[in-house]
N, CA, C, O and the ligand as a Tripos MOL2 file, in Angstrom:
@<TRIPOS>MOLECULE
protein
  313   311    79     0     0
PROTEIN
NO_CHARGES

@<TRIPOS>ATOM
      1 N          46.9590  293.9460  132.9160 N.3       1 MET1
      2 CA         47.6910  292.8950  133.9010 C.3       1 MET1
      3 C          47.3020  293.4510  135.4000 C.2       1 MET1
      4 O          46.7780  292.7620  136.2750 O.2       1 MET1
      5 N          47.6260  294.6960  135.5050 N.am      2 SER2
      6 CA         47.2610  295.3690  136.7940 C.3       2 SER2
      7 C          45.8970  295.1370  137.2650 C.2       2 SER2
      8 O          45.6340  294.8110  138.4230 O.2       2 SER2
      9 N          45.0220  295.3160  136.3220 N.am      3 ARG3
     10 CA         43.5440  295.2460  136.5680 C.3       3 ARG3
     11 C          43.1940  293.6930  137.0510 C.2       3 ARG3
     12 O          42.3390  293.4650  137.9070 O.2       3 ARG3
     13 N          43.9300  292.7080  136.4230 N.am      4 LEU4
     14 CA         43.7550  291.3910  136.7530 C.3       4 LEU4
     15 C          44.2690  291.1430  138.0910 C.2       4 LEU4
     16 O          43.6220  290.4080  138.8370 O.2       4 LEU4
     17 N          45.3910  291.6890  138.4920 N.am      5 ARG5
     18 CA         45.9550  291.4980  139.8240 C.3       5 ARG5
     19 C          45.0380  292.1000  140.8070 C.2       5 ARG5
     20 O          44.8770  291.5400  141.8910 O.2       5 ARG5
     21 N          44.4230  293.1960  140.5180 N.am      6 ALA6
     22 CA         43.6080  293.9760  141.4840 C.3       6 ALA6
     23 C          42.2180  293.2320  141.7040 C.2       6 ALA6
     24 O          41.6060  293.3670  142.7630 O.2       6 ALA6
     25 N          41.7440  292.4370  140.6560 N.am      7 ALA7
     26 CA         40.5210  291.7990  140.7910 C.3       7 ALA7
     27 C          40.4850  290.7110  141.7760 C.2       7 ALA7
     28 O          41.5630  290.1470  141.9650 O.2       7 ALA7
     29 N          39.5730  290.3410  142.3740 N.am      8 SER8
     30 CA         39.5140  289.0880  143.1270 C.3       8 SER8
     31 C          39.1110  288.0350  142.3170 C.2       8 SER8
     32 O          38.4670  288.1970  141.2800 O.2       8 SER8
     33 N          39.5080  286.8410  142.8040 N.am      9 PRO9
     34 CA         39.3440  285.6730  141.8870 C.3       9 PRO9
     35 C          37.8600  285.4750  141.7190 C.2       9 PRO9
     36 O          37.0840  285.5380  142.6730 O.2       9 PRO9
     37 N          37.4770  285.2260  140.4430 N.am     10 GLY10
     38 CA         36.0100  285.0670  140.0630 C.3      10 GLY10
     39 C          35.3160  286.3790  139.7360 C.2      10 GLY10
     40 O          34.1780  286.4160  139.2660 O.2      10 GLY10
     41 N          36.1510  287.6050  140.0410 N.am     11 ASP11
     42 CA         35.3900  288.8210  139.7950 C.3      11 ASP11
     43 C          36.2200  289.5780  138.7560 C.2      11 ASP11
     44 O          36.2900  290.8040  138.8390 O.2      11 ASP11
     45 N          36.8280  288.9430  137.8230 N.am     12 VAL12
     46 CA         37.7100  289.5940  136.7860 C.3      12 VAL12
     47 C          36.7500  290.3910  135.7710 C.2      12 VAL12
     48 O          35.7420  289.8530  135.3130 O.2      12 VAL12
     49 N          37.0840  291.5700  135.4820 N.am     13 PRO13
     50 CA         36.4920  292.2330  134.5100 C.3      13 PRO13
     51 C          36.3480  291.4310  133.1520 C.2      13 PRO13
     52 O          37.2830  290.7450  132.7390 O.2      13 PRO13
     53 N          35.2080  291.5330  132.5050 N.am     14 GLU14
     54 CA         34.8270  290.6400  131.3550 C.3      14 GLU14
     55 C          35.8080  290.7810  130.2790 C.2      14 GLU14
     56 O          36.3280  289.7990  129.7490 O.2      14 GLU14
     57 N          36.1110  292.1930  129.8920 N.am     15 ASP15
     58 CA         37.0070  292.4250  128.7760 C.3      15 ASP15
     59 C          38.3170  291.8760  129.0800 C.2      15 ASP15
     60 O          38.9210  291.2610  128.2010 O.2      15 ASP15
     61 N          38.8800  292.0550  130.3810 N.am     16 VAL16
     62 CA         40.0610  291.2650  130.7380 C.3      16 VAL16
     63 C          40.0980  289.8480  130.6240 C.2      16 VAL16
     64 O          41.0620  289.2590  130.1330 O.2      16 VAL16
     65 N          39.0670  289.2730  131.0660 N.am     17 ALA17
     66 CA         38.8860  287.7840  130.9690 C.3      17 ALA17
     67 C          38.8280  287.3650  129.5730 C.2      17 ALA17
     68 O          39.4190  286.3400  129.2310 O.2      17 ALA17
     69 N          38.1530  288.0820  128.7160 N.am     18 GLN18
     70 CA         38.0700  287.5980  127.3670 C.3      18 GLN18
     71 C          39.4600  287.7470  126.6160 C.2      18 GLN18
     72 O          39.8470  286.8940  125.8170 O.2      18 GLN18
     73 N          40.2070  288.9240  126.9350 N.am     19 HIS19
     74 CA         41.4730  288.9020  126.2880 C.3      19 HIS19
     75 C          42.3160  287.9420  126.9360 C.2      19 HIS19
     76 O          43.1860  287.4580  126.2130 O.2      19 HIS19
     77 N          42.2670  287.5200  128.2170 N.am     20 LEU20
     78 CA         43.1260  286.4530  128.6820 C.3      20 LEU20
     79 C          42.7780  285.1030  128.1000 C.2      20 LEU20
     80 O          43.6250  284.2220  127.9520 O.2      20 LEU20
     81 N          41.5640  284.9760  127.7900 N.am     21 ALA21
     82 CA         41.1020  283.7790  127.2130 C.3      21 ALA21
     83 C          41.7760  283.5150  125.7310 C.2      21 ALA21
     84 O          41.9320  282.3820  125.2750 O.2      21 ALA21
     85 N          42.0750  284.4780  125.1860 N.am     22 THR22
     86 CA         42.7430  284.3430  123.8440 C.3      22 THR22
     87 C          44.1160  284.7530  123.6840 C.2      22 THR22
     88 O          44.6530  284.6500  122.5800 O.2      22 THR22
     89 N          44.7490  285.2190  124.7090 N.am     23 CYS23
     90 CA         46.1350  285.7730  124.5780 C.3      23 CYS23
     91 C          47.0940  284.8910  125.4030 C.2      23 CYS23
     92 O          47.0110  284.8690  126.6310 O.2      23 CYS23
     93 N          47.9830  284.1800  124.7420 N.am     24 GLU24
     94 CA         48.7580  283.1230  125.2400 C.3      24 GLU24
     95 C          49.8820  283.7870  126.0890 C.2      24 GLU24
     96 O          50.3280  283.1850  127.0660 O.2      24 GLU24
     97 N          50.3080  284.9100  125.7660 N.am     25 ARG25
     98 CA         51.2170  285.6500  126.3940 C.3      25 ARG25
     99 C          50.7810  286.1080  127.7690 C.2      25 ARG25
    100 O          51.4640  285.9840  128.7850 O.2      25 ARG25
    101 N          49.6260  286.6250  127.7060 N.am     26 CYS26
    102 CA         49.1070  287.0820  129.1380 C.3      26 CYS26
    103 C          48.8710  285.8980  129.9450 C.2      26 CYS26
    104 O          49.2110  285.9410  131.1270 O.2      26 CYS26
    105 N          48.3280  284.8310  129.4700 N.am     27 GLN27
    106 CA         48.0190  283.5570  130.2290 C.3      27 GLN27
    107 C          49.3180  283.1640  130.8480 C.2      27 GLN27
    108 O          49.3340  282.8700  132.0440 O.2      27 GLN27
    109 N          50.4800  283.1340  130.0860 N.am     28 GLU28
    110 CA         51.7440  282.6780  130.7090 C.3      28 GLU28
    111 C          52.0970  283.7520  131.8700 C.2      28 GLU28
    112 O          52.5980  283.4150  132.9430 O.2      28 GLU28
    113 N          51.8000  284.9790  131.5530 N.am     29 ARG29
    114 CA         52.2090  285.9580  132.5700 C.3      29 ARG29
    115 C          51.4970  285.7970  133.7910 C.2      29 ARG29
    116 O          52.0940  285.8510  134.8660 O.2      29 ARG29
    117 N          50.1780  285.5900  133.7110 N.am     30 VAL30
    118 CA         49.2720  285.2590  134.9510 C.3      30 VAL30
    119 C          49.7470  284.0150  135.6940 C.2      30 VAL30
    120 O          49.8170  284.0150  136.9230 O.2      30 VAL30
    121 N          50.0680  282.9670  134.9660 N.am     31 LEU31
    122 CA         50.3810  281.7440  135.5030 C.3      31 LEU31
    123 C          51.8680  281.7640  136.1560 C.2      31 LEU31
    124 O          52.0990  281.2100  137.2310 O.2      31 LEU31
    125 N          52.7570  282.3880  135.4770 N.am     32 PHE32
    126 CA         54.1520  282.1080  135.8250 C.3      32 PHE32
    127 C          54.8260  283.3670  136.2810 C.2      32 PHE32
    128 O          55.9850  283.3570  136.6950 O.2      32 PHE32
    129 N          53.9970  284.5940  136.1930 N.am     33 GLY33
    130 CA         54.4710  285.7840  136.5440 C.3      33 GLY33
    131 C          55.3440  286.3600  135.3970 C.2      33 GLY33
    132 O          55.6330  285.6840  134.4100 O.2      33 GLY33
    133 N          55.7680  287.6950  135.5810 N.am     34 PRO34
    134 CA         56.3320  288.3280  134.4220 C.3      34 PRO34
    135 C          57.6980  287.9210  134.1640 C.2      34 PRO34
    136 O          58.6190  288.7370  134.1460 O.2      34 PRO34
    137 N          57.8590  286.6390  133.9560 N.am     35 VAL35
    138 CA         59.2560  286.1760  133.7120 C.3      35 VAL35
    139 C          59.3520  286.0780  132.1600 C.2      35 VAL35
    140 O          58.3810  285.9400  131.4160 O.2      35 VAL35
    141 N          60.7520  286.1760  131.7440 N.am     36 ARG36
    142 CA         61.0260  285.9410  130.2680 C.3      36 ARG36
    143 C          60.8150  284.6040  130.0310 C.2      36 ARG36
    144 O          61.0720  283.7630  130.8930 O.2      36 ARG36
    145 N          60.3280  284.2940  128.8430 N.am     37 ARG37
    146 CA         59.9990  283.0040  128.3370 C.3      37 ARG37
    147 C          61.3810  282.1700  128.1950 C.2      37 ARG37
    148 O          61.4190  281.0140  128.6160 O.2      37 ARG37
    149 N          62.3500  282.6810  127.6840 N.am     38 GLN38
    150 CA         63.6570  281.9750  127.5430 C.3      38 GLN38
    151 C          64.4650  281.9980  128.8470 C.2      38 GLN38
    152 O          64.6620  283.0150  129.5120 O.2      38 GLN38
    153 N          64.8710  280.8770  129.1150 N.am     39 ARG39
    154 CA         65.7760  280.7170  130.2400 C.3      39 ARG39
    155 C          67.0560  281.4500  130.0260 C.2      39 ARG39
    156 O          67.5220  281.5030  128.8880 O.2      39 ARG39
    157 N          67.6870  282.0450  131.0750 N.am     40 PRO40
    158 CA         68.9700  282.5770  130.8310 C.3      40 PRO40
    159 C          69.8380  281.4800  130.5920 C.2      40 PRO40
    160 O          69.7350  280.4060  131.1840 O.2      40 PRO40
    161 N          70.7670  281.7610  129.6530 N.am     41 ARG41
    162 CA         71.9170  280.8650  129.2560 C.3      41 ARG41
    163 C          72.6870  280.4080  130.4100 C.2      41 ARG41
    164 O          73.0410  281.1760  131.3040 O.2      41 ARG41
    165 N          72.9490  279.1540  130.3920 N.am     42 ARG42
    166 CA         73.9060  278.6690  131.5820 C.3      42 ARG42
    167 C          75.3420  279.0500  131.0990 C.2      42 ARG42
    168 O          75.7470  279.1420  129.9400 O.2      42 ARG42
    169 N          76.0050  279.2470  132.2640 N.am     43 GLU43
    170 CA         77.5070  279.5020  131.8390 C.3      43 GLU43
    171 C          78.1880  278.2420  131.3850 C.2      43 GLU43
    172 O          77.7650  277.1290  131.6970 O.2      43 GLU43
    173 N          79.1660  278.4240  130.7030 N.am     44 MET44
    174 CA         79.9510  277.4380  130.0460 C.3      44 MET44
    175 C          80.5810  276.5430  131.2660 C.2      44 MET44
    176 O          81.0900  277.0740  132.2530 O.2      44 MET44
    177 N          80.5000  275.3080  131.1110 N.am     45 PRO45
    178 CA         81.1440  274.5240  132.0270 C.3      45 PRO45
    179 C          82.6270  274.7020  132.2180 C.2      45 PRO45
    180 O          83.2940  274.9320  131.2090 O.2      45 PRO45
    181 N          83.2090  274.6260  133.3520 N.am     46 PRO46
    182 CA         84.6630  274.8600  133.6290 C.3      46 PRO46
    183 C          85.4810  273.9850  132.8440 C.2      46 PRO46
    184 O          86.4780  274.4400  132.2830 O.2      46 PRO46
    185 N          85.1130  272.5820  132.7290 N.am     47 MET47
    186 CA         85.8610  271.6230  132.0510 C.3      47 MET47
    187 C          85.2680  271.3960  130.6870 C.2      47 MET47
    188 O          84.1070  271.6940  130.4040 O.2      47 MET47
    189 N          86.1480  270.8420  129.8440 N.am     48 PRO48
    190 CA         85.5110  270.4380  128.5060 C.3      48 PRO48
    191 C          84.8870  269.1690  128.8110 C.2      48 PRO48
    192 O          85.3450  268.3370  129.5950 O.2      48 PRO48
    193 N          83.5820  269.0440  128.0000 N.am     49 SER49
    194 CA         82.6220  267.9030  128.2370 C.3      49 SER49
    195 C          83.2380  266.5230  128.1790 C.2      49 SER49
    196 O          82.7100  265.6100  128.8130 O.2      49 SER49
    197 N          84.3370  266.3180  127.4460 N.am     50 SER50
    198 CA         84.9030  265.0230  127.3250 C.3      50 SER50
    199 C          85.7100  264.6820  128.7370 C.2      50 SER50
    200 O          85.6500  263.5410  129.1950 O.2      50 SER50
    201 N          86.3890  265.6170  129.3340 N.am     51 THR51
    202 CA         87.0020  265.5190  130.5150 C.3      51 THR51
    203 C          85.9760  265.2480  131.6810 C.2      51 THR51
    204 O          86.2020  264.4370  132.5790 O.2      51 THR51
    205 N          84.8990  265.9550  131.5890 N.am     52 ARG52
    206 CA         83.8240  265.8550  132.6250 C.3      52 ARG52
    207 C          83.1910  264.4320  132.4450 C.2      52 ARG52
    208 O          82.9010  263.8340  133.4810 O.2      52 ARG52
    209 N          82.9590  263.8620  131.3110 N.am     53 ALA53
    210 CA         82.5490  262.4960  131.0590 C.3      53 ALA53
    211 C          83.4520  261.5170  131.7090 C.2      53 ALA53
    212 O          83.0370  260.5690  132.3760 O.2      53 ALA53
    213 N          84.8040  261.7990  131.4740 N.am     54 LEU54
    214 CA         85.7620  260.8030  132.0730 C.3      54 LEU54
    215 C          85.7790  260.8540  133.5890 C.2      54 LEU54
    216 O          85.9630  259.8000  134.1990 O.2      54 LEU54
    217 N          85.5940  262.0460  134.2790 N.am     55 VAL55
    218 CA         85.6370  262.0730  135.5740 C.3      55 VAL55
    219 C          84.3140  261.4650  136.0900 C.2      55 VAL55
    220 O          84.2780  260.7740  137.1090 O.2      55 VAL55
    221 N          83.3200  261.7280  135.4060 N.am     56 LEU56
    222 CA         81.9980  261.0650  135.8880 C.3      56 LEU56
    223 C          82.1220  259.5080  135.9550 C.2      56 LEU56
    224 O          81.7710  258.8730  136.9490 O.2      56 LEU56
    225 N          82.6610  258.9220  134.7970 N.am     57 LEU57
    226 CA         82.9500  257.5880  134.5370 C.3      57 LEU57
    227 C          83.7250  257.0830  135.7300 C.2      57 LEU57
    228 O          83.2640  256.1800  136.4280 O.2      57 LEU57
    229 N          84.9550  257.6770  135.9940 N.am     58 ALA58
    230 CA         85.7830  257.2770  136.9620 C.3      58 ALA58
    231 C          85.1290  257.1820  138.2970 C.2      58 ALA58
    232 O          85.3710  256.2430  139.0560 O.2      58 ALA58
    233 N          84.2460  258.2110  138.6130 N.am     59 LEU59
    234 CA         83.5630  258.2580  139.8100 C.3      59 LEU59
    235 C          82.4990  257.1090  140.0010 C.2      59 LEU59
    236 O          82.2420  256.5570  141.0710 O.2      59 LEU59
    237 N          81.9540  256.8600  138.8370 N.am     60 MET60
    238 CA         80.9520  255.9020  138.8790 C.3      60 MET60
    239 C          81.5650  254.4500  139.0430 C.2      60 MET60
    240 O          80.9990  253.5760  139.6990 O.2      60 MET60
    241 N          82.7420  254.2740  138.4050 N.am     61 ALA61
    242 CA         83.5200  253.1530  138.6360 C.3      61 ALA61
    243 C          83.9760  252.8880  140.0900 C.2      61 ALA61
    244 O          83.9500  251.7880  140.6430 O.2      61 ALA61
    245 N          84.3690  253.9780  140.5940 N.am     62 ALA62
    246 CA         84.8440  253.8940  142.1020 C.3      62 ALA62
    247 C          83.8030  253.7220  143.0520 C.2      62 ALA62
    248 O          84.0070  253.1590  144.1270 O.2      62 ALA62
    249 N          82.6050  254.2140  142.6870 N.am     63 VAL63
    250 CA         81.3450  253.9100  143.5480 C.3      63 VAL63
    251 C          80.9770  252.4140  143.3320 C.2      63 VAL63
    252 O          80.6990  251.7680  144.3420 O.2      63 VAL63
    253 N          80.9470  251.8340  142.1970 N.am     64 ILE64
    254 CA         80.8620  250.3950  142.0450 C.3      64 ILE64
    255 C          81.6530  249.4760  142.8370 C.2      64 ILE64
    256 O          81.2120  248.5260  143.4840 O.2      64 ILE64
    257 N          82.9780  249.8770  142.7210 N.am     65 VAL65
    258 CA         84.0620  249.1750  143.5380 C.3      65 VAL65
    259 C          83.8080  249.1860  145.0420 C.2      65 VAL65
    260 O          83.9510  248.1990  145.7630 O.2      65 VAL65
    261 N          83.4200  250.3860  145.4440 N.am     66 VAL66
    262 CA         83.1350  250.5950  146.8580 C.3      66 VAL66
    263 C          81.7810  249.6630  147.2050 C.2      66 VAL66
    264 O          81.6600  249.0850  148.2860 O.2      66 VAL66
    265 N          80.9630  249.6110  146.3290 N.am     67 PHE67
    266 CA         79.7900  248.8790  146.6100 C.3      67 PHE67
    267 C          80.0780  247.3960  146.7740 C.2      67 PHE67
    268 O          79.6020  246.7330  147.6960 O.2      67 PHE67
    269 N          80.8870  246.9060  145.8290 N.am     68 PHE68
    270 CA         81.1550  245.5490  145.8010 C.3      68 PHE68
    271 C          81.9520  245.2050  147.0710 C.2      68 PHE68
    272 O          81.5950  244.2340  147.7380 O.2      68 PHE68
    273 N          83.0080  245.9440  147.4440 N.am     69 VAL69
    274 CA         83.7530  245.8270  148.5980 C.3      69 VAL69
    275 C          82.9470  245.7600  149.8930 C.2      69 VAL69
    276 O          83.2270  244.9470  150.7730 O.2      69 VAL69
    277 N          81.8950  246.6720  149.9970 N.am     70 THR70
    278 CA         80.9300  246.6230  151.0330 C.3      70 THR70
    279 C          80.2670  245.3610  151.1040 C.2      70 THR70
    280 O          80.2510  244.7040  152.1450 O.2      70 THR70
    281 N          79.6690  244.9560  149.9500 N.am     71 LEU71
    282 CA         78.9490  243.8290  149.8370 C.3      71 LEU71
    283 C          79.7510  242.5880  150.3280 C.2      71 LEU71
    284 O          79.2810  241.7520  151.0990 O.2      71 LEU71
    285 N          81.0180  242.5490  149.8030 N.am     72 GLN72
    286 CA         81.8820  241.2930  150.1360 C.3      72 GLN72
    287 C          81.9730  241.3050  151.8390 C.2      72 GLN72
    288 O          81.7900  240.3280  152.5660 O.2      72 GLN72
    289 N          82.2660  242.5070  152.2080 N.am     73 THR73
    290 CA         82.5530  242.5420  153.8230 C.3      73 THR73
    291 C          81.2810  242.1230  154.5310 C.2      73 THR73
    292 O          81.3550  241.4560  155.5630 O.2      73 THR73
    293 N          80.0860  242.4980  154.0050 N.am     74 LEU74
    294 CA         78.9150  242.1840  154.6870 C.3      74 LEU74
    295 C          78.6500  240.7140  154.6580 C.2      74 LEU74
    296 O          78.1960  240.1430  155.6490 O.2      74 LEU74
    297 N          78.9740  239.9760  153.3430 N.am     75 ILE75
    298 CA         78.7620  238.7110  153.1010 C.3      75 ILE75
    299 C          79.6860  237.8240  154.0190 C.2      75 ILE75
    300 O          79.2210  236.7710  154.4540 O.2      75 ILE75
    301 N          80.8620  238.1670  154.3070 N.am     76 ARG76
    302 CA         81.8790  237.5770  155.1650 C.3      76 ARG76
    303 C          81.3780  237.5250  156.4200 C.2      76 ARG76
    304 O          81.5530  236.4970  157.0740 O.2      76 ARG76
    305 N          80.6550  238.6490  156.9840 N.am     77 ARG77
    306 CA         80.3530  238.6420  158.3900 C.3      77 ARG77
    307 C          79.0920  237.7010  158.7110 C.2      77 ARG77
    308 O          78.7380  237.4220  159.8570 O.2      77 ARG77
    309 N          78.4920  237.2700  157.5920 N.am     78 LEU78
    310 CA         77.2750  236.4000  157.8380 C.3      78 LEU78
    311 C          77.7360  234.9380  158.2820 C.2      78 LEU78
    312 O          76.8950  234.0750  158.5300 O.2      78 LEU78
    313 ZN         47.7130  289.6970  126.1090 Zn       79 ZN79
@<TRIPOS>BOND
     1     1     2 1
     2     2     3 1
     3     3     4 2
     4     3     5 am
     5     5     6 1
     6     6     7 1
     7     7     8 2
     8     7     9 am
     9     9    10 1
    10    10    11 1
    11    11    12 2
    12    11    13 am
    13    13    14 1
    14    14    15 1
    15    15    16 2
    16    15    17 am
    17    17    18 1
    18    18    19 1
    19    19    20 2
    20    19    21 am
    21    21    22 1
    22    22    23 1
    23    23    24 2
    24    23    25 am
    25    25    26 1
    26    26    27 1
    27    27    28 2
    28    27    29 am
    29    29    30 1
    30    30    31 1
    31    31    32 2
    32    31    33 am
    33    33    34 1
    34    34    35 1
    35    35    36 2
    36    35    37 am
    37    37    38 1
    38    38    39 1
    39    39    40 2
    40    39    41 am
    41    41    42 1
    42    42    43 1
    43    43    44 2
    44    43    45 am
    45    45    46 1
    46    46    47 1
    47    47    48 2
    48    47    49 am
    49    49    50 1
    50    50    51 1
    51    51    52 2
    52    51    53 am
    53    53    54 1
    54    54    55 1
    55    55    56 2
    56    55    57 am
    57    57    58 1
    58    58    59 1
    59    59    60 2
    60    59    61 am
    61    61    62 1
    62    62    63 1
    63    63    64 2
    64    63    65 am
    65    65    66 1
    66    66    67 1
    67    67    68 2
    68    67    69 am
    69    69    70 1
    70    70    71 1
    71    71    72 2
    72    71    73 am
    73    73    74 1
    74    74    75 1
    75    75    76 2
    76    75    77 am
    77    77    78 1
    78    78    79 1
    79    79    80 2
    80    79    81 am
    81    81    82 1
    82    82    83 1
    83    83    84 2
    84    83    85 am
    85    85    86 1
    86    86    87 1
    87    87    88 2
    88    87    89 am
    89    89    90 1
    90    90    91 1
    91    91    92 2
    92    91    93 am
    93    93    94 1
    94    94    95 1
    95    95    96 2
    96    95    97 am
    97    97    98 1
    98    98    99 1
    99    99   100 2
   100    99   101 am
   101   101   102 1
   102   102   103 1
   103   103   104 2
   104   103   105 am
   105   105   106 1
   106   106   107 1
   107   107   108 2
   108   107   109 am
   109   109   110 1
   110   110   111 1
   111   111   112 2
   112   111   113 am
   113   113   114 1
   114   114   115 1
   115   115   116 2
   116   115   117 am
   117   117   118 1
   118   118   119 1
   119   119   120 2
   120   119   121 am
   121   121   122 1
   122   122   123 1
   123   123   124 2
   124   123   125 am
   125   125   126 1
   126   126   127 1
   127   127   128 2
   128   127   129 am
   129   129   130 1
   130   130   131 1
   131   131   132 2
   132   131   133 am
   133   133   134 1
   134   134   135 1
   135   135   136 2
   136   135   137 am
   137   137   138 1
   138   138   139 1
   139   139   140 2
   140   139   141 am
   141   141   142 1
   142   142   143 1
   143   143   144 2
   144   143   145 am
   145   145   146 1
   146   146   147 1
   147   147   148 2
   148   147   149 am
   149   149   150 1
   150   150   151 1
   151   151   152 2
   152   151   153 am
   153   153   154 1
   154   154   155 1
   155   155   156 2
   156   155   157 am
   157   157   158 1
   158   158   159 1
   159   159   160 2
   160   159   161 am
   161   161   162 1
   162   162   163 1
   163   163   164 2
   164   163   165 am
   165   165   166 1
   166   166   167 1
   167   167   168 2
   168   167   169 am
   169   169   170 1
   170   170   171 1
   171   171   172 2
   172   171   173 am
   173   173   174 1
   174   174   175 1
   175   175   176 2
   176   175   177 am
   177   177   178 1
   178   178   179 1
   179   179   180 2
   180   179   181 am
   181   181   182 1
   182   182   183 1
   183   183   184 2
   184   183   185 am
   185   185   186 1
   186   186   187 1
   187   187   188 2
   188   187   189 am
   189   189   190 1
   190   190   191 1
   191   191   192 2
   192   191   193 am
   193   193   194 1
   194   194   195 1
   195   195   196 2
   196   195   197 am
   197   197   198 1
   198   198   199 1
   199   199   200 2
   200   199   201 am
   201   201   202 1
   202   202   203 1
   203   203   204 2
   204   203   205 am
   205   205   206 1
   206   206   207 1
   207   207   208 2
   208   207   209 am
   209   209   210 1
   210   210   211 1
   211   211   212 2
   212   211   213 am
   213   213   214 1
   214   214   215 1
   215   215   216 2
   216   215   217 am
   217   217   218 1
   218   218   219 1
   219   219   220 2
   220   219   221 am
   221   221   222 1
   222   222   223 1
   223   223   224 2
   224   223   225 am
   225   225   226 1
   226   226   227 1
   227   227   228 2
   228   227   229 am
   229   229   230 1
   230   230   231 1
   231   231   232 2
   232   231   233 am
   233   233   234 1
   234   234   235 1
   235   235   236 2
   236   235   237 am
   237   237   238 1
   238   238   239 1
   239   239   240 2
   240   239   241 am
   241   241   242 1
   242   242   243 1
   243   243   244 2
   244   243   245 am
   245   245   246 1
   246   246   247 1
   247   247   248 2
   248   247   249 am
   249   249   250 1
   250   250   251 1
   251   251   252 2
   252   251   253 am
   253   253   254 1
   254   254   255 1
   255   255   256 2
   256   255   257 am
   257   257   258 1
   258   258   259 1
   259   259   260 2
   260   259   261 am
   261   261   262 1
   262   262   263 1
   263   263   264 2
   264   263   265 am
   265   265   266 1
   266   266   267 1
   267   267   268 2
   268   267   269 am
   269   269   270 1
   270   270   271 1
   271   271   272 2
   272   271   273 am
   273   273   274 1
   274   274   275 1
   275   275   276 2
   276   275   277 am
   277   277   278 1
   278   278   279 1
   279   279   280 2
   280   279   281 am
   281   281   282 1
   282   282   283 1
   283   283   284 2
   284   283   285 am
   285   285   286 1
   286   286   287 1
   287   287   288 2
   288   287   289 am
   289   289   290 1
   290   290   291 1
   291   291   292 2
   292   291   293 am
   293   293   294 1
   294   294   295 1
   295   295   296 2
   296   295   297 am
   297   297   298 1
   298   298   299 1
   299   299   300 2
   300   299   301 am
   301   301   302 1
   302   302   303 1
   303   303   304 2
   304   303   305 am
   305   305   306 1
   306   306   307 1
   307   307   308 2
   308   307   309 am
   309   309   310 1
   310   310   311 1
   311   311   312 2
@<TRIPOS>SUBSTRUCTURE
     1 MET1         2 RESIDUE 1 A MET
     2 SER2         6 RESIDUE 1 A SER
     3 ARG3        10 RESIDUE 1 A ARG
     4 LEU4        14 RESIDUE 1 A LEU
     5 ARG5        18 RESIDUE 1 A ARG
     6 ALA6        22 RESIDUE 1 A ALA
     7 ALA7        26 RESIDUE 1 A ALA
     8 SER8        30 RESIDUE 1 A SER
     9 PRO9        34 RESIDUE 1 A PRO
    10 GLY10       38 RESIDUE 1 A GLY
    11 ASP11       42 RESIDUE 1 A ASP
    12 VAL12       46 RESIDUE 1 A VAL
    13 PRO13       50 RESIDUE 1 A PRO
    14 GLU14       54 RESIDUE 1 A GLU
    15 ASP15       58 RESIDUE 1 A ASP
    16 VAL16       62 RESIDUE 1 A VAL
    17 ALA17       66 RESIDUE 1 A ALA
    18 GLN18       70 RESIDUE 1 A GLN
    19 HIS19       74 RESIDUE 1 A HIS
    20 LEU20       78 RESIDUE 1 A LEU
    21 ALA21       82 RESIDUE 1 A ALA
    22 THR22       86 RESIDUE 1 A THR
    23 CYS23       90 RESIDUE 1 A CYS
    24 GLU24       94 RESIDUE 1 A GLU
    25 ARG25       98 RESIDUE 1 A ARG
    26 CYS26      102 RESIDUE 1 A CYS
    27 GLN27      106 RESIDUE 1 A GLN
    28 GLU28      110 RESIDUE 1 A GLU
    29 ARG29      114 RESIDUE 1 A ARG
    30 VAL30      118 RESIDUE 1 A VAL
    31 LEU31      122 RESIDUE 1 A LEU
    32 PHE32      126 RESIDUE 1 A PHE
    33 GLY33      130 RESIDUE 1 A GLY
    34 PRO34      134 RESIDUE 1 A PRO
    35 VAL35      138 RESIDUE 1 A VAL
    36 ARG36      142 RESIDUE 1 A ARG
    37 ARG37      146 RESIDUE 1 A ARG
    38 GLN38      150 RESIDUE 1 A GLN
    39 ARG39      154 RESIDUE 1 A ARG
    40 PRO40      158 RESIDUE 1 A PRO
    41 ARG41      162 RESIDUE 1 A ARG
    42 ARG42      166 RESIDUE 1 A ARG
    43 GLU43      170 RESIDUE 1 A GLU
    44 MET44      174 RESIDUE 1 A MET
    45 PRO45      178 RESIDUE 1 A PRO
    46 PRO46      182 RESIDUE 1 A PRO
    47 MET47      186 RESIDUE 1 A MET
    48 PRO48      190 RESIDUE 1 A PRO
    49 SER49      194 RESIDUE 1 A SER
    50 SER50      198 RESIDUE 1 A SER
    51 THR51      202 RESIDUE 1 A THR
    52 ARG52      206 RESIDUE 1 A ARG
    53 ALA53      210 RESIDUE 1 A ALA
    54 LEU54      214 RESIDUE 1 A LEU
    55 VAL55      218 RESIDUE 1 A VAL
    56 LEU56      222 RESIDUE 1 A LEU
    57 LEU57      226 RESIDUE 1 A LEU
    58 ALA58      230 RESIDUE 1 A ALA
    59 LEU59      234 RESIDUE 1 A LEU
    60 MET60      238 RESIDUE 1 A MET
    61 ALA61      242 RESIDUE 1 A ALA
    62 ALA62      246 RESIDUE 1 A ALA
    63 VAL63      250 RESIDUE 1 A VAL
    64 ILE64      254 RESIDUE 1 A ILE
    65 VAL65      258 RESIDUE 1 A VAL
    66 VAL66      262 RESIDUE 1 A VAL
    67 PHE67      266 RESIDUE 1 A PHE
    68 PHE68      270 RESIDUE 1 A PHE
    69 VAL69      274 RESIDUE 1 A VAL
    70 THR70      278 RESIDUE 1 A THR
    71 LEU71      282 RESIDUE 1 A LEU
    72 GLN72      286 RESIDUE 1 A GLN
    73 THR73      290 RESIDUE 1 A THR
    74 LEU74      294 RESIDUE 1 A LEU
    75 ILE75      298 RESIDUE 1 A ILE
    76 ARG76      302 RESIDUE 1 A ARG
    77 ARG77      306 RESIDUE 1 A ARG
    78 LEU78      310 RESIDUE 1 A LEU
    79 ZN79       313 GROUP 0 **** ****
């Protein structure tokens, strides 16, 4: 890997290039850097998912109501 980093583009040592052509792991490391393949697990949500769904639903309903009130107000002004 360090040899590849040191080499300029188009001037990679042949053995390194050959290895890279066949090694998926090294390809990923070259493309994405030395990151772990698996993403770190997300933290658990603070609320249970059903509560979150209800809150989201209420929020969407409120946005829809606001939208129609605004629309009505605009239509009245015409
Ligand atoms: Zn490799």
